[in-house]
Backbone as JSON, one array per atom type, in Angstrom:
{
  "sequence": "XXXXXXXXXXXXXXXXXXXXXXXXXXXXXXXXXXXXXXXXXXXXXXXXXXXXXXXXXXXXXXXXXXXXXXXXXXXXXXXXXXXXXXXXXXXXXXXXXXXXXXXXXXXXXXXXXXXXXXXXXXXXXXXXXXXXXXXXXXXXXXXXXXXXXXXXXXXXXXXXXXXXXXXXXXXXXXXXXXXXXXXXXXXXXXXXXXXXXXXXXXXXXXXXXXXXXXXXXXXXXXXXXXXXXXXXXXXXXXXXXXXXXXXXXXXXX",
  "N": [[3.33, 16.26, 38.55], [3.08, 14.23, 36.64], [2.48, 15.77, 34.34], [4.87, 17.17, 34.06], [6.65, 15.12, 33.46], [5.59, 14.31, 31.03], [6.08, 16.61, 29.45], [8.91, 16.67, 29.46], [9.48, 14.2, 28.23], [8.31, 14.56, 25.71], [9.78, 16.74, 24.73], [12.38, 15.63, 24.59], [11.89, 13.65, 22.74], [11.33, 15.22, 20.51], [13.82, 16.42, 20.05], [15.28, 14.13, 19.42], [14.12, 13.5, 17.0], [15.14, 15.42, 15.41], [14.05, 18.0, 14.85], [14.75, 20.64, 14.37], [15.7, 22.23, 11.55], [17.59, 23.22, 8.65], [16.51, 24.87, 5.92], [16.84, 24.61, 2.43], [16.18, 26.33, -0.44], [15.41, 25.43, -3.63], [15.34, 26.05, -7.23], [13.91, 24.76, -9.26], [11.26, 23.5, -11.16], [9.05, 20.98, -12.13], [6.59, 19.87, -14.54], [3.39, 18.52, -14.02], [1.01, 16.62, -15.61], [-1.94, 15.27, -15.19], [-3.81, 12.34, -16.17], [-6.56, 12.89, -18.32], [-6.76, 15.51, -17.57], [-5.9, 18.99, -17.83], [-2.92, 20.93, -18.49], [-3.23, 23.4, -17.38], [-4.86, 22.91, -15.24], [-3.56, 21.08, -13.47], [-0.96, 21.08, -11.04], [2.48, 20.88, -10.02], [2.84, 19.65, -7.11], [4.32, 17.88, -5.75], [6.3, 17.25, -3.28], [8.29, 17.9, -0.31], [7.13, 19.7, 2.5], [7.41, 22.28, 4.97], [6.41, 23.79, 8.12], [6.17, 27.4, 8.59], [9.25, 28.94, 9.6], [10.5, 29.21, 12.99], [8.16, 29.16, 14.5], [5.92, 28.13, 16.99], [3.46, 27.07, 16.44], [1.87, 26.72, 13.27], [0.8, 29.71, 11.57], [-2.67, 30.36, 11.47], [-5.48, 31.13, 9.56], [-8.74, 32.09, 10.38], [-12.29, 32.28, 11.19], [-13.41, 35.32, 12.76], [-15.52, 35.08, 14.48], [-17.15, 32.09, 15.15], [-19.85, 30.56, 13.44], [-21.71, 29.13, 15.34], [-24.08, 26.51, 15.92], [-26.69, 26.12, 18.41], [-26.17, 23.65, 19.65], [-23.44, 23.21, 19.02], [-22.26, 25.42, 20.27], [-22.69, 24.79, 22.97], [-21.1, 22.48, 23.17], [-18.59, 23.57, 22.6], [-18.24, 25.37, 24.74], [-18.07, 23.58, 26.84], [-15.81, 22.16, 26.38], [-12.95, 20.25, 27.2], [-9.68, 19.82, 26.82], [-7.85, 18.09, 28.08], [-9.42, 16.06, 29.12], [-10.79, 15.22, 26.84], [-9.14, 14.91, 24.63], [-6.84, 12.7, 23.65], [-4.27, 13.28, 22.85], [-3.26, 15.19, 24.52], [-1.95, 13.98, 26.58], [-0.7, 11.83, 25.52], [1.72, 11.07, 23.36], [1.58, 9.31, 21.33], [-0.98, 9.08, 20.42], [-3.51, 8.52, 18.0], [-3.88, 10.44, 14.96], [-6.33, 12.69, 13.51], [-8.41, 13.71, 10.73], [-9.99, 16.81, 10.51], [-7.85, 17.67, 12.13], [-5.06, 17.01, 11.9], [-4.23, 18.58, 9.81], [-3.28, 20.98, 10.73], [-0.9, 20.54, 11.88], [2.43, 21.01, 13.21], [4.59, 19.92, 11.91], [6.61, 18.25, 9.36], [5.35, 17.69, 6.02], [4.32, 15.78, 3.17], [3.59, 15.44, -0.3], [2.93, 12.74, -2.45], [3.16, 11.02, -5.55], [1.04, 8.37, -6.71], [0.13, 6.28, -8.8], [-3.2, 6.21, -9.69], [-3.78, 7.89, -7.6], [-3.11, 10.19, -4.9], [-0.75, 10.43, -2.37], [-0.72, 11.67, 0.84], [1.51, 12.47, 3.17], [2.34, 12.75, 6.59], [4.77, 13.8, 8.95], [4.3, 13.44, 11.68], [3.58, 10.71, 13.61], [3.78, 9.19, 11.33], [1.5, 9.53, 9.8], [-0.73, 8.79, 7.2], [-2.48, 9.7, 4.36], [-4.78, 8.66, 1.83], [-5.55, 9.81, -1.22], [-8.05, 9.63, -3.45], [-7.87, 9.89, -6.85], [-9.32, 9.17, -9.02], [-11.95, 9.63, -8.88], [-13.57, 7.76, -7.69], [-16.28, 6.83, -5.68], [-16.86, 6.3, -2.11], [-17.2, 2.91, -0.94], [-20.43, 1.44, -0.24], [-20.53, 0.39, 2.31], [-18.49, 1.62, 3.64], [-16.71, 2.54, 6.52], [-16.87, 5.16, 9.07], [-13.85, 6.79, 9.73], [-10.71, 7.78, 11.31], [-9.29, 9.32, 9.42], [-11.04, 9.52, 7.34], [-12.69, 9.41, 4.08], [-11.27, 10.31, 1.08], [-11.54, 12.23, -1.89], [-9.95, 13.47, -4.73], [-9.26, 16.2, -7.03], [-8.07, 18.11, -9.85], [-8.31, 21.57, -10.21], [-8.53, 24.52, -11.81], [-5.74, 25.18, -11.47], [-5.3, 24.25, -8.9], [-5.18, 21.79, -6.27], [-7.92, 20.05, -5.24], [-9.52, 18.6, -2.53], [-11.98, 16.53, -1.34], [-13.42, 15.41, 1.6], [-15.14, 12.95, 3.39], [-16.98, 10.97, 5.83], [-15.48, 10.98, 8.22], [-14.2, 10.61, 11.62], [-15.12, 12.59, 13.2], [-14.96, 15.09, 15.87], [-12.84, 17.63, 16.72], [-12.14, 20.75, 15.02], [-9.54, 21.78, 15.12], [-6.74, 20.46, 16.76], [-6.81, 20.12, 20.3], [-8.4, 22.27, 20.66], [-11.72, 23.62, 20.95], [-13.62, 23.69, 18.84], [-16.24, 22.11, 17.41], [-16.62, 19.25, 15.18], [-18.64, 17.23, 13.18], [-19.17, 13.67, 12.46], [-20.58, 13.62, 10.09], [-19.79, 15.73, 8.56], [-18.73, 17.6, 5.64], [-15.64, 18.06, 4.26], [-13.65, 20.28, 2.55], [-10.66, 20.7, 1.03], [-8.33, 22.96, -0.39], [-5.48, 23.32, -2.29], [-2.85, 25.36, -3.34], [-0.47, 27.35, -5.24], [0.78, 30.66, -5.17], [1.37, 32.81, -8.02], [4.67, 32.51, -9.24], [5.69, 31.63, -6.84], [6.81, 29.07, -4.51], [5.96, 28.11, -2.1], [3.24, 26.53, -0.36], [-0.2, 27.02, -0.24], [-3.15, 26.51, 1.74], [-6.62, 26.06, 1.95], [-9.36, 25.37, 3.94], [-12.66, 24.36, 3.82], [-15.47, 23.91, 5.76], [-18.37, 22.13, 5.85], [-20.95, 21.65, 7.82], [-23.79, 21.25, 9.0], [-24.84, 20.43, 11.44], [-23.31, 21.6, 13.37], [-22.6, 24.2, 12.52], [-24.02, 27.17, 11.28], [-23.51, 28.05, 8.77], [-21.13, 27.51, 6.05], [-17.74, 27.11, 7.18], [-14.56, 28.58, 6.98], [-11.08, 27.99, 7.04], [-7.5, 28.53, 7.05], [-4.03, 27.98, 6.07], [-0.42, 27.86, 5.52], [2.33, 26.13, 3.96], [5.91, 25.84, 3.86], [7.94, 25.39, 1.07], [10.26, 22.76, 0.9], [12.64, 21.44, -0.51], [15.05, 20.13, 0.1], [14.59, 18.53, 2.25], [13.46, 15.69, 4.23], [10.95, 13.46, 5.44], [11.1, 12.49, 8.83], [11.57, 9.64, 11.05], [8.99, 9.05, 13.46], [9.38, 9.04, 16.72], [7.52, 8.28, 19.11], [6.36, 8.89, 22.49], [4.57, 7.22, 24.84], [2.69, 7.59, 27.74], [0.68, 6.13, 28.74], [-2.76, 5.73, 29.99], [-4.3, 8.81, 31.06], [-5.17, 8.89, 33.69], [-3.66, 7.08, 35.03], [-0.9, 6.0, 37.03], [2.36, 6.9, 36.01], [4.77, 4.65, 34.59], [7.82, 4.82, 35.6], [10.21, 3.46, 35.16], [9.75, 2.2, 32.71], [9.41, 4.48, 31.16], [12.0, 5.55, 31.28], [13.39, 3.56, 29.87], [12.23, 3.87, 27.33], [13.08, 6.45, 26.65], [15.83, 6.07, 26.53], [16.0, 4.57, 24.23], [15.54, 6.32, 22.19]],
  "CA": [[4.46, 15.39, 38.26], [2.84, 13.57, 35.37], [2.61, 16.75, 33.27], [6.3, 17.47, 33.9], [7.26, 13.99, 32.76], [5.12, 14.38, 29.65], [6.79, 17.69, 28.77], [10.3, 16.25, 29.27], [9.5, 13.13, 27.25], [8.0, 15.11, 24.39], [10.91, 17.57, 24.31], [13.47, 14.77, 24.19], [11.49, 12.98, 21.51], [11.47, 16.18, 19.42], [15.25, 16.55, 19.78], [15.7, 12.92, 18.74], [13.63, 13.53, 15.63], [15.85, 16.42, 14.64], [13.03, 18.9, 14.31], [15.37, 21.89, 13.91], [16.28, 21.99, 10.25], [17.92, 24.38, 7.81], [15.88, 24.58, 4.63], [17.47, 25.19, 1.25], [15.15, 26.44, -1.48], [15.91, 25.3, -4.99], [14.57, 26.86, -8.18], [13.49, 23.95, -10.4], [9.89, 23.01, -11.06], [8.61, 20.17, -13.26], [5.15, 19.97, -14.8], [2.61, 17.29, -13.94], [-0.28, 16.67, -16.3], [-2.63, 14.02, -14.89], [-4.67, 11.87, -17.24], [-7.89, 13.52, -18.42], [-6.7, 16.84, -16.99], [-5.07, 19.87, -18.64], [-1.77, 21.51, -17.8], [-3.69, 24.55, -16.62], [-5.52, 22.44, -14.02], [-2.66, 20.36, -12.57], [0.3, 21.71, -10.63], [3.43, 19.93, -9.44], [2.96, 19.9, -5.67], [4.92, 16.69, -5.15], [7.51, 17.67, -2.57], [8.18, 18.0, 1.15], [6.84, 21.05, 2.98], [7.58, 22.5, 6.4], [5.73, 25.0, 8.59], [7.06, 28.57, 8.65], [10.29, 28.85, 10.63], [10.44, 29.95, 14.25], [6.78, 29.21, 14.98], [5.5, 26.96, 17.74], [2.33, 26.57, 15.68], [1.75, 27.5, 12.03], [-0.28, 30.69, 11.58], [-3.93, 29.86, 10.92], [-6.55, 32.09, 9.35], [-10.0, 31.5, 10.81], [-13.3, 33.32, 11.42], [-13.36, 36.05, 14.03], [-16.55, 34.42, 15.27], [-17.66, 30.89, 14.5], [-21.33, 30.55, 13.41], [-22.13, 27.92, 16.04], [-25.46, 26.18, 16.28], [-26.76, 25.99, 19.88], [-25.48, 22.41, 20.05], [-22.0, 23.41, 18.92], [-21.87, 26.38, 21.31], [-22.63, 24.06, 24.24], [-19.93, 21.62, 23.12], [-17.41, 24.42, 22.67], [-18.12, 25.91, 26.1], [-17.77, 22.5, 27.79], [-14.66, 21.39, 25.91], [-11.8, 20.09, 28.09], [-8.74, 19.03, 26.03], [-7.22, 17.03, 28.87], [-10.36, 14.96, 29.25], [-11.4, 14.83, 25.58], [-8.16, 14.72, 23.56], [-5.76, 11.84, 24.15], [-2.98, 13.86, 22.51], [-2.78, 16.05, 25.59], [-1.11, 13.2, 27.5], [-0.15, 10.66, 24.83], [2.41, 11.47, 22.14], [1.33, 8.28, 20.32], [-2.41, 9.03, 20.09], [-3.75, 8.62, 16.55], [-4.32, 11.71, 14.43], [-7.58, 12.73, 12.77], [-8.71, 14.81, 9.82], [-9.03, 17.76, 9.96], [-6.86, 18.16, 13.1], [-3.69, 16.84, 11.44], [-3.9, 19.6, 8.81], [-2.67, 22.14, 11.38], [0.29, 20.07, 12.59], [3.62, 21.85, 13.06], [5.7, 19.12, 11.41], [6.77, 18.14, 7.91], [4.28, 17.05, 5.24], [4.78, 15.48, 1.82], [2.69, 14.89, -1.31], [3.61, 11.71, -3.24], [2.37, 10.4, -6.62], [0.81, 6.93, -6.55], [-0.79, 5.83, -9.85], [-4.42, 7.02, -9.75], [-4.02, 8.47, -6.27], [-2.06, 11.01, -4.29], [-0.51, 10.09, -0.97], [-0.35, 12.81, 1.66], [2.2, 11.9, 4.33], [2.73, 13.67, 7.65], [5.81, 13.24, 9.79], [3.74, 13.03, 12.97], [3.05, 9.36, 13.68], [3.76, 8.65, 9.97], [0.11, 9.56, 9.36], [-0.76, 8.71, 5.74], [-3.8, 9.82, 3.72], [-4.89, 8.18, 0.45], [-6.47, 10.68, -1.94], [-8.49, 8.97, -4.68], [-7.92, 10.87, -7.94], [-10.12, 8.62, -10.11], [-13.34, 9.98, -8.66], [-14.33, 6.64, -7.16], [-16.93, 7.12, -4.4], [-16.61, 5.27, -1.11], [-18.14, 1.79, -0.95], [-21.62, 1.68, 0.57], [-20.31, -0.03, 3.69], [-17.24, 2.21, 4.14], [-16.97, 3.08, 7.86], [-16.22, 6.41, 9.49], [-12.51, 6.54, 10.26], [-10.01, 9.0, 11.74], [-8.85, 10.11, 8.26], [-12.14, 9.64, 6.41], [-12.53, 8.98, 2.68], [-10.93, 11.54, 0.35], [-11.54, 12.22, -3.35], [-9.27, 14.67, -5.19], [-9.34, 16.61, -8.44], [-7.39, 19.35, -10.19], [-9.3, 22.58, -10.57], [-8.0, 25.89, -11.98], [-4.42, 25.33, -10.89], [-5.29, 23.89, -7.48], [-5.62, 20.45, -5.89], [-9.09, 20.12, -4.38], [-9.77, 17.32, -1.87], [-13.22, 16.47, -0.57], [-13.34, 14.3, 2.55], [-16.33, 12.63, 4.18], [-16.87, 9.75, 6.64], [-14.47, 11.09, 9.26], [-14.64, 10.2, 12.95], [-15.58, 13.75, 13.95], [-14.07, 15.55, 16.94], [-12.69, 19.08, 16.7], [-11.5, 21.24, 13.8], [-8.11, 21.91, 15.41], [-6.4, 19.71, 17.95], [-6.73, 20.77, 21.6], [-9.33, 23.4, 20.68], [-13.04, 23.05, 21.14], [-14.58, 23.89, 17.75], [-16.61, 20.73, 17.08], [-16.93, 18.83, 13.81], [-19.38, 15.98, 13.29], [-18.8, 12.64, 11.47], [-21.32, 13.85, 8.85], [-19.3, 16.95, 7.91], [-18.0, 17.53, 4.38], [-14.45, 18.89, 4.38], [-13.06, 20.55, 1.24], [-9.35, 21.35, 1.08], [-7.83, 23.49, -1.66], [-4.04, 23.59, -2.2], [-2.38, 26.08, -4.51], [0.67, 28.27, -5.11], [0.65, 31.96, -5.81], [2.28, 32.9, -9.17], [6.06, 32.79, -8.95], [6.07, 31.16, -5.51], [6.84, 27.63, -4.33], [5.25, 27.75, -0.87], [1.92, 25.96, -0.64], [-1.29, 27.54, 0.57], [-4.27, 25.6, 1.92], [-7.86, 26.6, 2.48], [-10.29, 24.31, 4.32], [-14.05, 24.77, 4.01], [-16.19, 22.9, 6.54], [-19.83, 22.15, 5.75], [-21.38, 20.81, 8.94], [-24.99, 21.91, 9.51], [-25.11, 20.07, 12.82], [-22.53, 22.45, 14.26], [-22.39, 25.56, 12.03], [-25.17, 27.64, 10.5], [-23.03, 28.32, 7.41], [-19.79, 26.94, 5.9], [-16.65, 27.75, 7.91], [-13.32, 28.5, 6.21], [-9.82, 28.23, 7.73], [-6.4, 28.4, 6.12], [-2.64, 28.0, 6.53], [0.51, 27.62, 4.43], [3.56, 25.38, 4.21], [7.09, 26.32, 3.15], [8.58, 24.39, 0.21], [11.52, 22.33, 1.51], [13.11, 20.36, -1.39], [16.19, 19.41, 0.65], [14.18, 17.86, 3.47], [12.77, 14.39, 4.17], [10.24, 13.15, 6.67], [11.89, 11.72, 9.78], [10.77, 8.71, 11.86], [8.33, 9.64, 14.63], [9.63, 8.23, 17.92], [6.61, 8.83, 20.1], [6.45, 8.43, 23.87], [3.25, 7.1, 25.44], [2.71, 7.4, 29.18], [-0.5, 5.39, 29.13], [-3.95, 6.53, 30.31], [-3.99, 10.01, 31.84], [-5.5, 8.72, 35.09], [-2.82, 6.02, 35.6], [0.44, 6.41, 37.46], [3.34, 6.55, 34.98], [5.81, 3.66, 34.89], [9.05, 5.58, 35.39], [11.24, 2.58, 34.6], [9.44, 2.03, 31.29], [9.69, 5.75, 30.53], [13.46, 5.64, 31.14], [13.79, 2.67, 28.78], [11.81, 4.47, 26.07], [13.93, 7.6, 26.35], [17.14, 5.56, 26.16], [15.93, 4.02, 22.89], [15.35, 7.38, 21.19]],
  "C": [[4.31, 14.74, 36.88], [3.01, 14.53, 34.19], [4.07, 17.09, 33.0], [6.99, 16.36, 33.13], [6.87, 14.01, 31.29], [5.89, 15.42, 28.86], [8.22, 17.3, 28.47], [10.39, 15.2, 28.17], [9.27, 13.67, 25.85], [9.16, 15.94, 23.87], [12.07, 16.71, 23.82], [13.16, 14.04, 22.9], [11.67, 13.92, 20.32], [12.93, 16.37, 19.05], [15.75, 15.35, 19.0], [15.25, 12.9, 17.29], [14.37, 14.54, 14.78], [14.92, 17.42, 14.01], [13.65, 20.17, 13.76], [16.12, 21.62, 12.62], [16.66, 23.31, 9.59], [17.41, 24.05, 6.42], [16.59, 25.32, 3.5], [16.44, 25.17, 0.13], [15.82, 26.38, -2.84], [14.98, 26.03, -5.96], [14.14, 26.06, -9.4], [12.1, 23.42, -10.16], [9.6, 22.18, -12.3], [7.12, 20.25, -13.37], [4.51, 18.59, -14.7], [1.31, 17.51, -14.69], [-0.96, 15.33, -16.07], [-3.52, 13.64, -16.05], [-6.03, 12.53, -17.13], [-7.92, 14.91, -17.78], [-5.75, 17.69, -17.82], [-3.93, 20.42, -17.81], [-2.18, 22.71, -16.97], [-4.32, 24.13, -15.29], [-4.53, 21.89, -13.01], [-1.42, 21.19, -12.25], [1.18, 20.66, -9.99], [3.62, 20.28, -7.96], [3.75, 18.79, -4.98], [6.29, 17.01, -4.58], [7.25, 17.59, -1.07], [7.96, 19.47, 1.52], [7.0, 21.1, 4.49], [6.73, 23.69, 6.83], [6.68, 26.18, 8.55], [8.03, 28.45, 9.81], [9.94, 29.68, 11.86], [9.01, 30.16, 14.75], [6.49, 27.95, 15.79], [4.31, 26.28, 17.07], [2.23, 27.38, 14.39], [0.62, 28.51, 12.13], [-1.52, 30.15, 10.88], [-4.88, 31.03, 10.73], [-7.87, 31.4, 9.68], [-11.02, 32.62, 11.04], [-13.06, 34.05, 12.74], [-14.39, 35.48, 15.01], [-17.07, 33.22, 14.49], [-19.2, 30.89, 14.55], [-21.89, 29.26, 14.04], [-23.65, 27.75, 16.01], [-25.52, 26.11, 17.81], [-26.04, 24.75, 20.39], [-23.97, 22.62, 20.08], [-21.5, 24.38, 19.99], [-21.73, 25.68, 22.65], [-21.4, 23.15, 24.29], [-18.64, 22.42, 23.27], [-17.18, 24.93, 24.09], [-17.68, 24.83, 27.1], [-16.48, 21.77, 27.45], [-13.5, 21.43, 26.91], [-10.77, 19.23, 27.36], [-8.07, 17.91, 26.8], [-8.13, 15.81, 28.96], [-10.8, 14.4, 27.91], [-10.42, 14.61, 24.43], [-6.97, 13.94, 24.11], [-4.38, 12.41, 23.86], [-2.41, 14.73, 23.62], [-1.86, 15.31, 26.56], [-0.39, 12.05, 26.8], [0.41, 11.08, 23.48], [2.14, 10.49, 21.0], [-0.14, 8.19, 19.92], [-2.61, 9.29, 18.6], [-4.27, 9.99, 16.15], [-5.63, 11.57, 13.67], [-7.54, 13.84, 11.72], [-9.99, 15.47, 10.34], [-7.89, 18.18, 10.9], [-5.43, 18.08, 12.61], [-3.27, 17.92, 10.45], [-3.19, 20.8, 9.42], [-1.4, 21.75, 12.13], [1.5, 20.94, 12.26], [4.83, 21.05, 12.6], [5.73, 19.09, 9.9], [5.59, 17.4, 7.29], [4.8, 16.84, 3.83], [3.63, 14.98, 0.96], [3.48, 13.94, -2.2], [2.66, 11.2, -4.32], [2.21, 8.91, -6.34], [-0.27, 6.5, -7.55], [-2.0, 6.75, -9.93], [-4.78, 7.65, -8.42], [-2.89, 9.42, -5.93], [-1.97, 10.61, -2.83], [-0.06, 11.35, -0.25], [0.22, 12.27, 2.97], [2.58, 13.01, 5.3], [3.8, 13.0, 8.5], [5.26, 12.72, 11.11], [3.07, 11.67, 12.85], [3.01, 8.66, 12.32], [2.33, 8.55, 9.45], [0.04, 9.68, 7.84], [-2.2, 8.74, 5.24], [-3.73, 9.34, 2.28], [-5.95, 9.02, -0.24], [-6.82, 10.03, -3.28], [-8.66, 10.01, -5.78], [-8.74, 10.36, -9.13], [-11.6, 8.89, -9.93], [-14.19, 8.88, -8.06], [-14.96, 6.99, -5.82], [-16.63, 6.04, -3.39], [-17.61, 4.13, -1.26], [-19.3, 2.06, 0.01], [-21.41, 1.36, 2.03], [-19.02, 0.56, 4.28], [-17.5, 2.86, 5.5], [-16.4, 4.48, 8.05], [-14.89, 6.07, 10.13], [-11.85, 7.86, 10.64], [-9.65, 9.9, 10.56], [-9.93, 10.25, 7.21], [-11.82, 9.08, 5.03], [-12.37, 10.24, 1.83], [-10.9, 11.32, -1.15], [-10.93, 13.55, -3.81], [-9.5, 14.95, -6.65], [-8.49, 17.87, -8.62], [-8.42, 20.34, -10.69], [-8.65, 23.96, -10.61], [-6.68, 26.1, -11.26], [-4.33, 25.0, -9.41], [-5.68, 22.42, -7.33], [-6.77, 20.61, -4.9], [-9.38, 18.72, -3.84], [-11.04, 17.42, -1.07], [-13.2, 15.21, 0.3], [-14.65, 14.18, 3.32], [-16.01, 11.4, 5.04], [-15.7, 9.82, 7.63], [-15.05, 10.64, 10.6], [-15.21, 11.37, 13.75], [-14.58, 14.12, 15.03], [-14.04, 17.06, 16.97], [-11.95, 19.5, 15.43], [-9.99, 21.33, 13.96], [-7.83, 21.22, 16.73], [-6.28, 20.6, 19.18], [-7.53, 22.06, 21.65], [-10.74, 22.84, 20.54], [-14.03, 23.2, 20.02], [-14.99, 22.52, 17.21], [-16.78, 20.5, 15.58], [-17.56, 17.45, 13.91], [-18.89, 14.96, 12.26], [-19.51, 12.82, 10.13], [-20.82, 15.07, 8.07], [-18.67, 16.62, 6.55], [-16.87, 18.54, 4.45], [-13.83, 19.05, 2.99], [-11.77, 21.33, 1.4], [-8.97, 21.82, -0.33], [-6.38, 23.89, -1.47], [-3.59, 24.27, -3.48], [-1.13, 26.89, -4.18], [0.31, 29.59, -5.76], [1.66, 32.03, -6.97], [3.7, 33.28, -8.74], [6.54, 32.32, -7.6], [6.03, 29.64, -5.45], [6.17, 27.19, -3.03], [3.81, 27.38, -1.2], [0.89, 26.54, 0.32], [-2.42, 26.52, 0.64], [-5.45, 26.34, 2.51], [-8.8, 25.42, 2.75], [-11.67, 24.91, 4.53], [-14.81, 23.62, 4.65], [-17.69, 23.13, 6.37], [-20.38, 21.15, 6.76], [-22.6, 21.43, 9.6], [-25.33, 21.56, 10.95], [-24.44, 21.04, 13.79], [-22.41, 23.91, 13.82], [-23.55, 25.96, 11.12], [-24.81, 28.0, 9.07], [-21.63, 27.71, 7.29], [-18.73, 27.78, 6.62], [-15.36, 27.53, 7.12], [-12.12, 28.86, 7.08], [-8.69, 28.07, 6.72], [-5.04, 28.41, 6.81], [-1.74, 27.88, 5.31], [1.68, 26.79, 4.91], [4.69, 25.97, 3.37], [7.69, 25.17, 2.35], [9.95, 24.05, 0.75], [12.11, 21.17, 0.71], [14.29, 19.58, -0.84], [15.86, 18.59, 1.87], [13.54, 16.5, 3.19], [12.06, 14.18, 5.49], [11.08, 12.22, 7.54], [10.99, 10.75, 10.55], [10.2, 9.41, 13.09], [8.5, 8.69, 15.81], [8.77, 8.76, 19.06], [6.82, 8.2, 21.47], [5.06, 8.41, 24.46], [3.39, 6.81, 26.93], [1.47, 6.66, 29.68], [-1.66, 6.3, 29.45], [-3.62, 7.67, 31.26], [-4.27, 9.84, 33.32], [-4.69, 7.61, 35.75], [-1.48, 6.6, 36.02], [1.46, 6.0, 36.41], [4.35, 5.53, 35.49], [7.15, 4.32, 34.57], [10.16, 4.72, 34.79], [11.02, 2.39, 33.1], [9.72, 3.33, 30.54], [11.19, 5.92, 30.3], [13.95, 4.77, 29.99], [13.42, 3.27, 27.42], [12.71, 5.62, 25.67], [15.33, 7.15, 25.92], [17.17, 5.04, 24.72], [15.8, 5.07, 21.81], [16.69, 7.8, 20.57]]
}
């Protein structure tokens, strides 16, 4: 019963957000040259992007076999998304890096002085990418999104993230990632194209005997804008849902 309610609530929330969009591709590109960087290094990625059309999940490239350590293999074999991932029952559960990178919603890159803001439609999740090379303070805590430092390199945006909360590489899947992992994202366009490609390299000796690389792409969507995320929370998975409260939430969407 609870799972049925969750599915209905999530579906209605998605309809309210207007997830089905028609994308119009324009043909104008401006040049961004960041301070202390050359035109060959920087690219203008500042736009809204969507996942490929007609996909429940964006296609992901990943290893045929993950080079698990014994510890990671045990964690992977024992993984239970219902018990270990709040997102399985709570549409309002906070997102993490790197899990949010595989989301099937809109994403946007925004300029912000000496930083780049990476915004996701889901839960209005917002990452701050430090482009001035400033390292994290000595007392910076591990957080869901970690601490990210970016740079332009050979026509790509490279983002290195540390101090995450750990968890799994992809939401609702069991490939573990530790809070000590170093995550390196690389974003680029192929010549003559506007769609954005991303490659993630995970360095996590606690869980993998060698670096692991995954990838995906987003479709350039200049006519789109991120929409408000009207999430529906049914509370803890082991609690009986409040049907009256659920009805009120759905009426407000």
